[in-house]
C-alpha positions as CSV (number, residue, x, y, z in Angstrom):
1,M,0.0,0.0,0.0
2,I,2.8,2.4,0.9
3,S,4.8,1.5,-2.2
4,S,1.8,2.1,-4.4
5,F,1.2,5.5,-2.7
6,V,4.9,6.5,-3.3
7,F,4.8,5.3,-6.9
8,R,1.6,7.3,-7.6
9,A,3.1,10.4,-6.0
10,L,6.4,10.3,-7.9
11,D,5.5,11.7,-11.3
12,R,8.1,13.4,-13.3
13,R,7.6,16.8,-11.7
14,A,7.5,15.5,-8.2
15,R,10.7,13.5,-8.8
16,G,12.4,16.7,-10.0
17,V,11.3,18.8,-7.0
18,I,12.2,16.2,-4.4
19,A,15.6,15.6,-6.0
20,I,16.3,19.3,-5.9
21,L,15.3,19.6,-2.3
22,L,17.4,16.6,-1.3
23,A,20.3,18.0,-3.2
24,V,19.9,21.3,-1.4
25,A,19.7,19.5,2.0
26,L,23.1,17.9,1.2
27,L,25.0,20.5,-0.8
28,V,24.3,23.7,1.2
29,P,25.6,22.3,4.5
30,L,28.6,20.9,2.7
31,A,29.3,24.3,1.1
32,N,28.8,26.0,4.5
33,L,30.9,23.6,6.7
34,G,33.3,22.0,4.2
35,L,34.5,25.1,2.3
36,P,36.7,27.9,3.6
37,S,35.0,31.3,4.0
38,D,37.1,32.8,1.2
39,H,36.0,30.1,-1.3
40,P,33.6,31.4,-4.0
41,L,31.2,28.6,-3.4
42,H,31.1,29.0,0.4
43,V,27.7,29.6,1.9
44,P,27.8,31.9,4.9
45,N,26.1,31.0,8.2
46,Y,23.7,33.9,7.8
47,T,22.5,32.5,4.5
48,V,22.0,29.0,5.9
49,G,19.8,30.4,8.7
50,L,17.9,32.7,6.4
51,V,17.2,30.1,3.6
52,G,16.3,27.5,6.3
53,K,13.6,29.9,7.5
54,Y,12.4,30.3,4.0
55,L,12.1,26.5,3.7
56,T,9.8,26.3,6.7
57,Y,7.7,29.1,5.2
58,A,7.6,27.0,2.0
59,L,6.3,24.0,4.0
60,L,3.7,26.2,5.5
61,A,2.5,27.5,2.2
62,L,2.4,24.0,0.8
63,A,0.2,23.0,3.8
64,L,-2.2,25.8,2.9
65,D,-2.2,24.9,-0.8
66,L,-3.4,21.4,0.0
67,V,-6.6,22.8,1.5
68,W,-7.1,25.9,-0.5
69,G,-5.7,24.9,-3.9
70,Y,-7.2,21.4,-4.0
71,C,-10.2,21.5,-1.7
72,G,-11.3,25.2,-1.9
73,I,-10.9,25.9,1.8
74,L,-9.5,29.4,2.1
75,S,-8.1,29.2,5.7
76,L,-7.0,32.5,7.2
77,G,-5.9,30.7,10.4
78,H,-3.0,28.5,9.3
79,G,-0.7,30.8,11.2
80,A,-2.3,29.4,14.4
81,F,-1.2,25.8,13.6
82,F,2.3,27.1,12.7
83,A,2.5,28.9,16.0
84,L,1.3,25.9,18.0
85,G,3.9,23.7,16.5
86,G,6.5,26.3,17.3
87,Y,5.3,26.6,20.9
88,A,5.6,22.8,21.3
89,M,9.2,22.9,20.1
90,G,9.9,26.0,22.2
91,M,8.6,24.3,25.3
92,Y,11.0,21.4,24.7
93,L,13.9,23.8,24.1
94,M,13.1,25.7,27.3
95,R,13.1,22.4,29.3
96,Q,16.6,21.7,28.0
97,I,18.0,24.9,29.6
98,G,17.8,23.5,33.1
99,S,19.9,25.4,35.7
100,R,21.7,27.4,33.0
101,G,18.9,30.0,33.0
102,V,19.3,33.5,34.5
103,Y,17.8,32.4,37.9
104,G,19.4,29.0,38.0
105,D,16.2,27.0,38.6
106,P,16.7,23.5,37.2
107,V,12.9,22.9,36.6
108,L,11.1,26.2,36.1
109,P,11.9,28.4,33.0
110,D,13.1,31.9,33.8
111,F,9.8,33.6,33.1
112,M,8.0,31.4,35.6
113,V,10.5,32.2,38.3
114,F,10.1,35.9,37.5
115,L,6.3,35.6,37.8
116,N,6.6,33.7,41.1
117,W,5.3,30.4,39.8
118,Q,5.8,27.7,42.5
119,E,5.7,24.6,40.3
120,L,5.7,23.5,36.7
121,P,2.2,23.5,35.1
122,W,0.8,20.1,34.2
123,F,0.8,20.9,30.5
124,W,4.6,21.4,30.6
125,L,5.2,17.9,31.9
126,G,6.8,15.6,29.4
127,F,8.4,18.3,27.3
128,D,11.8,17.5,28.7
129,Q,11.7,14.5,26.2
130,F,12.1,15.1,22.5
131,W,9.8,12.2,21.5
132,F,7.0,13.7,23.6
133,A,7.5,17.1,22.0
134,A,7.5,15.6,18.6
135,I,4.2,14.0,19.2
136,M,2.7,17.3,20.5
137,I,4.0,19.1,17.4
138,L,1.7,16.9,15.4
139,A,-1.1,16.3,17.9
140,V,-1.8,19.8,19.1
141,P,-2.4,21.4,15.7
142,G,-4.1,18.3,14.5
143,L,-6.5,18.1,17.4
144,L,-7.4,21.8,17.1
145,A,-8.0,21.4,13.4
146,F,-10.1,18.3,14.0
147,A,-12.2,20.0,16.7
148,F,-12.6,23.2,14.6
149,G,-13.3,21.3,11.3
150,W,-15.8,18.9,13.0
151,F,-18.1,21.7,13.9
152,A,-17.5,24.0,10.9
153,F,-17.8,21.5,8.1
154,R,-20.7,19.7,9.6
155,S,-22.5,23.0,9.9
156,R,-21.7,23.5,6.2
157,V,-19.9,26.8,6.8
158,T,-18.2,27.6,3.5
159,G,-16.7,30.5,1.6
160,V,-15.9,33.8,3.2
161,Y,-17.7,32.8,6.4
162,L,-15.3,29.9,6.9
163,S,-12.4,32.3,6.2
164,I,-13.6,34.7,8.8
165,I,-14.0,32.2,11.6
166,T,-10.6,30.7,10.9
167,Q,-9.2,34.3,11.3
168,A,-11.2,34.7,14.5
169,M,-9.7,31.4,15.8
170,T,-6.2,32.6,15.4
171,Y,-7.0,36.0,16.8
172,A,-8.5,34.4,19.9
173,L,-5.3,32.4,20.4
174,L,-3.3,35.5,20.0
175,L,-5.1,37.2,22.8
176,A,-4.9,34.1,25.0
177,F,-1.2,33.6,24.6
178,F,-0.5,37.2,25.4
179,R,-1.7,36.6,29.0
180,N,1.1,35.8,31.5
181,E,-1.2,33.4,33.4
182,M,-1.4,31.1,30.4
183,G,2.1,29.9,31.2
184,F,3.6,30.4,27.8
185,G,5.8,33.5,28.5
186,G,3.2,36.1,27.7
187,N,4.2,38.9,25.4
188,N,7.9,37.9,25.5
189,G,7.2,34.3,24.5
190,L,9.9,31.6,24.7
191,T,13.6,32.3,23.9
192,D,17.2,32.0,25.1
193,F,17.4,28.4,23.9
194,K,20.6,26.5,24.6
195,D,20.5,22.9,23.2
196,I,18.5,20.7,20.9
197,L,19.0,16.9,21.2
198,G,22.1,17.6,23.2
199,A,23.7,19.8,20.6
200,N,24.5,23.5,21.0
201,I,21.7,25.3,19.1
202,Q,24.1,28.1,18.1
203,A,26.8,25.8,16.7
204,D,27.4,25.9,12.9
205,T,26.9,22.2,12.6
206,T,23.5,22.4,14.4
207,R,22.4,25.3,12.1
208,A,23.4,23.2,9.1
209,A,21.5,20.2,10.5
210,L,18.4,22.2,11.0
211,F,18.7,23.5,7.5
212,S,18.9,19.9,6.2
213,A,16.0,18.9,8.3
214,S,13.8,21.7,6.9
215,A,14.7,20.7,3.3
216,I,14.0,17.0,4.0
217,A,10.7,17.8,5.8
218,L,9.6,19.9,2.8
219,A,10.5,17.1,0.4
220,L,8.6,14.5,2.5
221,A,5.6,16.9,2.7
222,F,5.7,17.4,-1.0
223,L,5.7,13.6,-1.5
224,I,2.7,13.2,0.8
225,C,0.8,16.0,-0.9
226,S,1.6,14.7,-4.3
227,G,0.4,11.2,-3.3
228,I,-2.9,12.6,-2.0
229,V,-3.8,14.8,-4.9
230,R,-2.8,12.2,-7.5
231,S,-5.0,9.5,-5.9
232,K,-8.7,8.9,-6.2
233,F,-9.1,10.8,-3.0
234,G,-7.4,13.7,-4.7
235,M,-10.0,13.6,-7.5
236,V,-12.7,13.8,-4.9
237,L,-11.0,16.8,-3.3
238,V,-11.1,18.6,-6.7
239,A,-14.7,17.7,-7.1
240,V,-15.6,19.1,-3.7
241,R,-13.7,22.3,-4.6
242,D,-15.4,22.7,-8.0
243,A,-18.9,21.4,-7.2
244,E,-19.5,20.7,-3.6
245,S,-23.3,20.3,-3.9
246,R,-23.0,17.9,-6.8
247,S,-20.4,15.8,-4.9
248,R,-22.7,15.6,-1.9
249,F,-25.5,14.5,-4.3
250,F,-23.4,11.7,-5.6
251,G,-23.1,10.3,-2.1
252,Y,-19.7,11.6,-1.0
253,R,-19.3,12.6,2.7
254,V,-18.0,16.0,1.9
255,E,-17.5,17.0,5.5
256,N,-15.2,14.0,6.1
257,V,-13.2,14.7,3.0
258,K,-12.7,18.3,4.2
259,L,-11.9,17.3,7.7
260,F,-9.2,14.8,6.7
261,V,-7.3,17.2,4.5
262,F,-7.7,20.0,7.0
263,V,-6.1,18.0,9.8
264,V,-3.3,16.8,7.5
265,S,-2.6,20.4,6.5
266,A,-2.6,21.6,10.1
267,M,-0.1,18.9,11.1
268,M,2.2,19.9,8.3
269,A,1.9,23.6,9.4
270,G,2.8,22.4,13.0
271,V,6.0,20.7,11.7
272,A,6.9,23.9,9.8
273,G,6.6,25.9,13.0
274,A,8.6,23.4,15.0
275,L,11.5,23.7,12.5
276,Y,11.2,27.5,12.4
277,V,11.7,28.1,16.1
278,P,15.2,26.7,16.7
279,Q,16.4,28.5,13.6
280,V,15.2,32.0,14.6
281,G,15.6,31.5,18.3
282,I,12.3,32.7,19.6
283,I,8.5,32.1,19.5
284,N,6.0,34.6,20.8
285,P,2.3,35.4,20.4
286,G,3.1,37.6,17.4
287,E,3.2,34.4,15.3
288,F,-0.6,34.2,15.8
289,A,-1.2,37.6,14.3
290,P,-3.9,37.5,11.6
291,A,-1.5,39.4,9.2
292,N,0.8,36.4,9.2
293,S,-2.0,34.1,8.0
294,I,-2.9,36.5,5.3
295,E,0.8,36.5,4.2
296,I,0.7,32.8,3.8
297,V,-2.3,33.2,1.4
298,I,-0.2,35.8,-0.6
299,W,2.8,33.4,-0.9
300,T,0.5,30.6,-2.2
301,A,-1.3,32.9,-4.6
302,V,1.9,34.4,-6.0
303,G,3.4,31.0,-6.7
304,G,0.2,29.5,-7.9
305,R,-2.4,27.6,-5.9
306,G,-3.4,24.2,-6.9
307,T,0.1,23.4,-8.3
308,L,2.1,22.1,-5.2
309,V,5.3,23.6,-6.7
310,G,3.8,27.1,-6.8
311,P,3.5,27.7,-3.1
312,I,7.2,26.7,-2.5
313,I,8.3,29.1,-5.2
314,G,6.0,31.9,-4.0
315,A,7.1,31.5,-0.3
316,V,10.8,31.7,-1.2
317,L,10.5,34.5,-3.7
318,V,8.2,36.7,-1.5
319,N,10.2,36.3,1.6
320,A,13.5,36.8,-0.2
321,G,12.1,40.0,-1.6
322,K,10.9,40.9,1.9
323,S,14.4,40.5,3.2
324,V,15.8,42.7,0.5
325,F,13.2,45.5,0.5
326,T,12.8,45.7,4.3
327,A,16.5,46.5,4.5
328,A,16.4,49.0,1.6
329,F,12.9,50.5,2.0
330,P,11.6,49.4,5.4
331,E,8.7,51.9,5.4
332,F,7.4,50.9,2.0
333,W,7.5,47.1,2.3
334,L,3.9,46.6,3.4
335,F,2.7,48.7,0.5
336,A,4.8,46.7,-1.9
337,L,3.4,43.4,-0.5
338,G,-0.2,44.7,-1.0
339,A,0.6,45.9,-4.5
340,L,2.1,42.5,-5.3
341,F,-1.0,40.7,-4.2
342,V,-3.3,43.0,-6.2
343,A,-1.0,42.7,-9.3
344,V,-1.0,38.9,-9.1
345,T,-4.8,38.8,-8.7
346,L,-5.3,41.0,-11.7
347,F,-2.6,39.9,-14.1
348,L,-1.5,36.4,-12.9
349,P,-4.7,34.9,-11.4
350,K,-3.1,31.4,-11.6
351,G,0.2,32.6,-10.1
352,I,3.7,32.2,-11.5
353,V,3.6,28.5,-12.1
354,G,0.1,28.7,-13.5
355,A,1.1,31.4,-16.0
356,W,4.2,29.5,-16.9
357,S,2.3,26.3,-17.5
358,A,-0.3,28.1,-19.7
359,A,2.5,29.8,-21.7
360,T,4.3,26.5,-22.4
361,A,1.1,24.8,-23.3
362,R,0.2,27.5,-25.7
363,L,3.7,27.3,-27.2
364,K,3.4,23.5,-27.7
365,R,0.0,23.9,-29.4
366,Q,1.5,26.4,-31.8
367,K,4.4,24.1,-32.6
368,A,2.0,21.2,-33.1
369,K,0.0,23.0,-35.8
370,P,0.8,21.8,-39.3
371,P,2.6,24.3,-41.5
372,V,0.4,26.1,-44.1
373,D,1.1,24.8,-47.6
374,A,1.5,28.0,-49.7
375,A,0.9,26.1,-52.9
376,A,-2.4,24.8,-51.7
377,S,-3.7,28.2,-50.4
378,P,-6.4,30.0,-52.4
379,E,-4.0,33.0,-53.0
380,A,-1.4,30.7,-54.7
381,A,-4.1,29.1,-56.9
382,E,-5.0,32.6,-58.2
C-alpha cells in the first residue's frame, strides 16, 4: 500500500522537485561547513539560517495549498497551527535549559521564576523528552484542526464565512497567549534556547543540520501532498472544490473529506513551526497575528495555488524580496506586498507556475500546428 502510494506520488515533476530539495539539503551544509570562508562557493552561516527559515515558510505555504488549492478551503488561520507547532518545540527547548537560566532554577523556566510560579504547570510535563515534544508538534495542531473542522464542516460553513471564523480562531489564540497566566511566556514568549537533542543550538553544525531537516521535511511533505492529490481521493478533493453540492448529491461525505485534508494540512503547518523556532531562536504570540496568516495566502497565490510547486516558489520569492526590501525601503514594504497581491490577482490569477504552464502549453500547441502549404492556399491558386 505504501509502495503504491509512493509510486503514484512520484510523477516526473514530483521527482524533480524532491531531487532538488534533497540536493539542497546535502550541498548547502557541505558548502557551509566544508569550504573555507574565502571560497567562491562557500555559503555563509547567515544565508544558511535565512534560507532555512524560507524552507519552513515554503512548507507552511504547501500546507495551505493542500486545503485551498485542491479543496477550496481558504483558511486564514494557518498561522495558528504554525505557531502551536512552534510553541511545542519552544517548550521542549526551554526544558533543555535547566539550571543554565538566569535564575538557575533546574525545573522552572526563567519567566515562571520571574512571575513567582511555584511549580511547573501540568501541560509542561513531558516536554523534557524530545519524543513527547515531537508527538505534541503533530497532535496539538491536528486536534485543534479536528475540533474546529468537525463543527465548521458539519455546519456546512463555507466560503468567506469559513475564512472569517478561521481568522477569528487565530486572533483568539493571539489574545490568550499574550496573557502571562497562560504559562507560555506572555508577550515575550519563549527564547534564550541552549540545546536541541544535546547539541548547542548556536553551533554551525547544528544550524546546518536544522537546514537539512527543513529541506528534507519539505521534500517529505511534497511527497505526501503529491500522493494525496494524484490519488482517487485527490479527484474527490477537486470535485468538492469545484462542485460541492454535486459531490454531496453523488453520495460523498464532503465533511469527512474536508476534515481529513484540513487535519493533515494543520499537522504539516505544525511541523513547519517546529523547524522554524530553533532557527530563529524565539517564539512569541506575534506568530498568531492575523496578518501572518494573510501573508501565507499571498505566498500561495503568488506562486500558484493548486500546483504544489507554486507555493514553494512563492514563499521563497516573496520572503527573499521581503528581506531585501525591508533593508532597503523598510517603510514601504507593506505597500509593496499589498501591491504584489493586487497585481497577481489582476494579471496572474493562476500565479507564477500557472502562468508559466499556460504559456508553455500555448507554445506547444503552436508548434504542433501543421505548416500552411503555400501552394495549396487560395492565394497561390489565383
